C-alpha positions in Angstrom: 44.5 -22.9 17.2 44.4 -20.2 14.4 42.6 -21.9 11.8 39.8 -22.8 13.9 39.2 -19.2 15.3 39.4 -18.2 11.7 36.4 -20.7 10.9 34.5 -19.6 13.9 34.5 -16.2 13.0 33.8 -16.9 9.5 30.6 -18.7 10.3 29.8 -16.0 12.5 30.3 -13.5 10.3 28.0 -15.4 7.6 25.4 -15.6 10.4 25.7 -12.0 10.5 25.3 -11.3 7.0 21.8 -13.7 6.9 20.6 -12.1 9.5 21.1 -8.5 8.0 20.0 -9.3 4.2 17.3 -11.7 5.0 16.0 -11.3 8.4 15.9 -7.8 8.7 13.5 -6.2 6.3 14.6 -3.0 4.5 11.3 -1.1 5.3 9.1 -1.5 8.9 6.2 0.6 9.3 3.7 0.5 12.0 -0.3 1.2 12.1 -1.5 3.2 14.9 -5.2 3.2 14.6 -7.8 4.9 16.8 -10.2 2.6 17.9 -12.2 4.9 20.5 -15.7 5.6 20.4 -16.9 7.9 17.7 -19.4 8.5 14.8 -21.2 5.4 13.3 -19.2 4.2 10.1 -16.2 6.3 11.4 -14.1 3.6 12.3 -15.4 0.7 9.7 -13.6 3.5 7.1 -10.4 3.5 9.5 -10.1 -0.3 9.4 -11.1 -0.8 5.6 -8.2 1.4 4.6 -5.4 0.4 6.8 -6.6 -2.9 5.8 -6.2 -1.7 2.1 -2.7 -0.2 2.6 -1.5 -3.2 4.1 -2.5 -5.5 1.3 -1.0 -2.7 -1.2 2.6 -2.8 0.5 5.3 -4.9 -0.5 5.7 -8.7 0.5 8.9 -7.7 2.0 8.0 -5.0 4.2 7.5 -5.1 7.7 4.0 -4.4 9.1 2.3 -4.1 12.7 -1.1 -2.7 14.3 -1.6 -1.4 17.4 -4.6 0.3 18.5 -5.5 2.8 20.9 -8.4 3.8 23.2 -10.3 3.0 26.1 -11.0 4.2 29.7 -8.8 7.0 30.9 -6.4 5.7 33.8 -7.2 2.1 33.1 -5.0 -0.4 31.8 -5.5 -2.2 28.5 -5.9 2.1 26.9 -3.5 0.6 24.4 -2.4 -3.1 22.7 -0.1 -4.4 19.5 -3.1 -5.9 17.6 -0.5 -7.4 14.9 2.9 -7.8 15.8 5.7 -7.3 13.6 6.1 -9.3 10.1 6.4 -9.9 6.8 3.8 -11.1 4.1 0.7 -10.3 6.3 -1.6 -7.8 4.6 -4.4 -9.9 5.1 -4.1 -10.4 8.4 -3.7 -6.9 9.5 -6.9 -6.6 6.7 -8.9 -9.0 9.3 -7.6 -8.0 12.4 -8.5 -4.4 11.9 -12.1 -5.4 10.9 -12.7 -7.1 14.0 -11.9 -4.4 16.4 -14.9 -2.7 18.4 -14.4 0.8 18.3 -14.8 2.1 22.6 -13.9 4.7 24.9 -12.1 7.6 25.1 -9.0 8.6 22.3 -5.9 7.2 24.2 -3.2 9.1 21.8 -0.9 9.6 23.8 -0.7 5.9 25.2 -0.8 4.8 21.8 2.0 6.9 20.7 4.3 6.4 23.5 3.8 2.3 23.2 4.1 2.5 19.4 7.6 4.1 20.2 8.5 1.3 23.0 7.5 -1.1 19.9 10.6 -0.2 17.9 13.0 0.1 20.9 14.3 -3.3 21.6 17.0 -5.3 19.6 14.3 -7.6 18.2 12.0 -7.4 16.2 14.4 -5.9 13.7 13.8 -2.3 13.0 13.9 -1.4 8.8 17.3 -1.1 7.6 15.9 1.8 5.2 13.1 3.6 7.4 11.4 3.1 10.3 7.7 4.5 10.2 4.9 5.0 12.7 1.8 6.0 10.6 -0.9 7.4 12.7 -4.5 6.8 11.7 -7.0 9.2 14.8 -10.3 10.4 14.1 -8.9 12.9 16.8 -6.9 16.4 17.1 -5.6 15.5 20.6 -5.5 12.9 23.6 -8.8 12.9 25.3 -7.3 12.0 28.9 -4.5 14.6 28.9 -5.0 17.9 30.1 -2.0 18.7 30.1 -0.9 18.2 26.0 2.4 20.5 26.5 3.9 18.3 28.4 2.9 15.2 26.6 4.4 16.2 23.5 7.3 16.7 25.4 7.2 13.0 27.1 6.9 11.9 23.3 9.7 13.7 22.3 12.0 12.3 25.7 10.8 9.0 24.8 12.4 8.9 20.9 15.6 10.6 22.4 15.7 7.9 25.0 15.5 5.4 23.1 18.0 6.7 20.7 15.8 5.7 17.7 15.2 7.4 13.7 12.1 7.6 13.3 9.5 8.7 11.0 6.0 9.9 11.8 3.0 10.4 9.7 -0.8 11.7 11.3 -3.3 11.1 9.5 -6.8 12.8 10.9 -10.2 11.3 9.3 -13.2 13.2 9.3 -11.7 15.6 12.3 -13.6 19.1 12.9 -11.4 21.7 11.9 -12.0 23.0 15.3 -9.8 20.3 16.8 -7.2 20.0 13.8 -4.6 22.3 15.5 -4.0 19.9 18.1 -2.8 16.8 15.8 -0.9 19.9 13.9 1.1 20.5 17.3 1.7 16.7 18.0 3.4 16.4 14.5 5.5 18.9 14.9 6.8 17.7 17.9 7.9 14.7 16.7 9.2 16.3 13.5 6.9 14.9 11.1 5.3 16.7 8.4 1.2 18.7 8.6 -0.9 15.7 9.2 -3.2 15.0 6.4 -7.2 15.2 6.8 -9.4 13.5 5.0 -13.1 14.0 4.7 -14.1 10.5 2.9 -13.2 7.1 3.0 -11.9 6.8 -0.6 -9.2 9.7 0.4 -8.4 7.9 3.7 -7.1 5.1 1.5 -5.6 7.1 -1.1 -3.4 9.1 1.6 -2.6 5.7 3.4 -1.5 4.0 0.3 1.0 7.0 -0.4 2.2 6.9 2.6 2.8 3.3 3.3 4.6 2.7 -0.1 8.3 3.3 0.7 10.0 6.2 -0.8 9.3 9.9 -0.8 6.7 11.4 0.1 7.5 14.7 0.9 9.6 14.8 4.8 12.5 13.7 6.2 13.8 11.1 8.8 14.1 12.6 12.0 16.6 11.5 14.6 15.6 13.3 18.2 13.0 16.0 17.4 13.0 19.1 19.4 10.6 22.1 19.9 11.5 23.4 16.0 9.3 21.7 13.7 10.5 20.1 10.3 10.4 22.5 7.4 7.8 22.0 5.0 8.2 21.2 1.1 8.5 24.3 -1.0 6.5 22.8 -3.6 4.1 20.0 -4.0 5.0 17.0 -6.5 3.3 17.2 -10.0 0.6 14.9 -10.5 0.0 12.8 -13.4 -3.1 11.6 -15.5 -2.8 7.4 -15.5 -5.1 4.9 -16.6 -5.4 1.0 -15.4 -7.5 -0.5 -18.5 -8.9 -4.4 -18.9 -8.5 -5.8 -22.0 -9.9 -9.4 -21.1 -13.6 -10.9 -21.3 -13.8 -11.9 -17.8 -15.1 -10.1 -14.9 -12.0 -8.5 -13.3 -11.3 -6.7 -10.6 -8.1 -4.8 -10.0 -6.8 -3.9 -6.3 -4.5 -1.7 -5.6 -5.3 1.6 -7.2 -6.5 4.5 -5.4 -9.8 4.3 -7.0 -12.3 1.5 -7.7 -11.3 -0.9 -10.8 -13.6 -3.2 -11.8 -15.6 -4.8 -15.3 -18.2 -8.1 -15.4 -17.9 -10.6 -17.7 -18.4 -9.3 -21.7 -18.7 -5.7 -20.5 -17.8 -3.9 -24.0 -18.1 -0.4 -23.0 -14.6 1.7 -23.2 -15.2 3.6 -19.7 -16.6 0.4 -18.5 -13.1 -1.4 -18.9 -10.8 1.3 -17.4 -10.5 3.6 -14.7 -8.5 6.8 -14.3 -6.8 8.8 -11.6 -3.7 10.8 -10.7 -0.2 9.5 -9.6 2.2 11.8 -8.1 5.7 11.7 -9.2 7.6 9.8 -7.2 4.6 7.9 -6.1 4.4 4.0 -6.2 1.6 1.7 -6.4 1.1 -2.4 -6.9 -1.8 -3.4 -8.7 -3.2 -7.1 -8.9 -6.2 -8.3 -10.9 -8.4 -10.9 -9.8 -10.7 -12.6 -12.8 -14.1 -14.0 -11.8 -17.6 -14.7 -13.4 -18.6 -16.6 -16.2 -16.5 -17.8 -18.9 -16.8 -15.0 -22.0 -16.9 -17.7 -24.4 -19.1 -20.9 -23.0 -19.8 -22.4 -26.5 -16.3 -23.7 -26.5 -16.8 -25.3 -23.3 -19.7 -26.7 -25.0 -18.2 -27.9 -27.9 -15.2 -29.7 -26.6 -15.4 -31.2 -22.9 -11.9 -30.8 -22.4 -11.5 -27.2 -23.1 -9.7 -25.3 -19.9 -10.4 -21.7 -19.8 -7.2 -19.5 -20.1 -7.9 -17.0 -17.7 -4.3 -16.2 -16.1 -4.1 -12.3 -16.0 -0.9 -10.4 -17.5 0.2 -6.9 -17.1 1.6 -4.7 -19.7 2.9 -0.9 -18.9 4.5 -2.0 -15.3 7.8 -1.7 -13.7 8.4 -5.4 -14.2 8.4 -5.1 -18.5 5.5 -6.5 -20.5 3.4 -9.8 -20.1 4.4 -9.7 -16.3 2.2 -11.6 -13.4 2.7 -8.6 -11.2 2.5 -5.2 -11.6 4.1 -2.5 -10.0 3.6 1.1 -11.3 6.5 4.0 -10.0 6.3 7.5 -11.2 9.6 8.1 -12.1 11.6 10.4 -14.1 11.9 8.0 -16.9 8.2 7.5 -16.9 7.2 10.6 -16.5 9.6 12.2 -19.4 8.4 9.6 -22.1 6.4 11.0 -24.5 2.3 10.4 -24.5 0.0 10.7 -26.8 -3.5 11.9 -25.4 -5.4 12.6 -28.1 -7.4 9.2 -27.3 -9.3 8.7 -23.9 -6.3 6.7 -22.8 -2.7 8.2 -22.4 -0.8 5.9 -24.0 3.0 4.3 -23.7 3.9 5.8 -20.2 0.7 6.9 -18.5 -1.3 3.6 -18.5 -1.2 -0.3 -17.1 -3.0 -3.0 -19.1 -4.3 -6.6 -18.1 -5.7 -8.8 -20.5 -5.7 -12.9 -20.7 -4.0 -14.7 -23.7 -7.5 -16.8 -24.4 -7.7 -15.6 -28.1 -11.5 -16.0 -27.4 -11.2 -14.0 -24.1 -8.3 -11.3 -24.5 -5.5 -12.7 -27.1 -6.6 -9.2 -29.3 -6.8 -7.5 -25.7 -2.9 -8.5 -25.3 -1.8 -7.1 -28.7 -3.8 -4.0 -27.7 -2.3 -4.0 -24.6 1.4 -3.8 -26.1 0.0 -1.6 -28.4 -1.0 0.7 -25.6 2.2 0.6 -23.1 4.6 0.7 -26.6 5.7 -3.1 -25.4 6.3 -5.5 -28.8 3.1 -7.2 -30.2 2.9 -10.9 -28.4 2.7 -13.8 -31.4 -1.2 -14.6 -30.6 -1.3 -18.3 -28.6 -2.8 -21.6 -29.9 -4.7 -23.2 -27.7 -4.5 -27.4 -27.6 -7.2 -29.3 -25.8 -6.5 -32.7 -23.5 -7.8 -34.6 -26.4 -5.3 -33.1 -29.0 -7.1 -30.5 -31.0 -5.5 -27.1 -31.7 -7.9 -23.9 -31.5 -5.7 -21.2 -34.0 -6.0 -17.5 -33.7 -5.8 -17.7 -37.6 -9.1 -20.1 -37.9 
C-alpha cells in the first residue's frame, strides 16, 4: 500500500510539474481596447496597432483582447473578443479589425471586467507577469459621474481578487484637456503615467514596447493604494539601430517600429535598409517575407529545373548568424560592444541583416551581412539542379 501511495504521489507531482512548466505561460497580457464611437479613423489605427503588437509578441506569451464601449447602463458594454491563449497573434489582429466602434466610452466596465478575467484559477495566470494594456481615445469613463468612486472600486476589485497585476495605459489622440483623468486612473492602479500617442506610428511603437516581456521602467503592483507608484528618475538611453535587407528579392520586414520594405532588384542603399532607435533593455522580434518576381529570371529560362533559393536568413540577431528567426535585445552586451559609426549603417552591434543564400540573389549579401554584424563569413553556396547540373559561385 505504501508503494502504491508513493507511485500515485509521483504521478500527481509529475502532472503538476507538467502543468506548471508546459501549460502555464511565463507572460500573460490582456489588451483592453476602446471600441466606443469617435473620430473617423481613430479606431482603425487602434485596431491595427493592437494587431501589430500581438503579432510581434512571442509564441509562448498568452494574449487576449477585450473591448469596451456601448450604451450607458445597458448590457454588453464590454466583452472578451479573443480569450487568452498562446500563438494567436494573427487571430487577434483579425478580430480587432472586425470590431465596429459604437456607443460611449465605458472604460470602468472594461477595466473591472479585465481584472475579473485574471481572477479565476483557469485560464492560467503568467508565472512571471500579468499585464493589462488599456488603449483608449478617452481620458475618463463617459458613464460615471463620480470618477473617484470608480477608481476606488477598481482598487477594491484588485484587492478582493488577491491579484498581482501590471497596468499600462495608452491614450491615442486624447485632447490635452482630457488627459488628467487617465493619469489619475493610472495612479489608482499603481501604473506608470499613461503614454499619449498622436500618430498611428507612435501608437504602434508604444504597444510594441509594452507587450515585449522585460523592464519598461515600471514595477509590479500587488494591491495599489492611494499613493501613485514612483516614476523612474531617468529615462533609458536610446541607441541607433538599422535593419538591412541584402537580397535581390522583394522583402517586407515586420516587427520593426518603422516600415521596412524593398522591391525586387532595388539597388539604392536607403531603399535596402531602415533606421530607428531602440531603448536599452528593449526587445523586438523581426520576420522577413519575400515576394515579387525572381531577381534572376534568366536562370529559370535557361534551366527548367531551376528552383529559386528564396529562404531568408538573419545575421546580427540574438539567435546567432544565419538564423531563421530574429530577436534583437538591446542588452548590456550589445550596447557595450564597439560600433563603427563612420558608415551610414552602424555596424557590429547595432544592425540586423537579412539575405538569401542564392548566389544570384543574395549569396554576396550573406557575406556582407556577416561583415556588418561581425560574424564569420559563410561559404558561398552551390546550386544543384534537378537535372544534376551545378551552378557554382566561382563560375
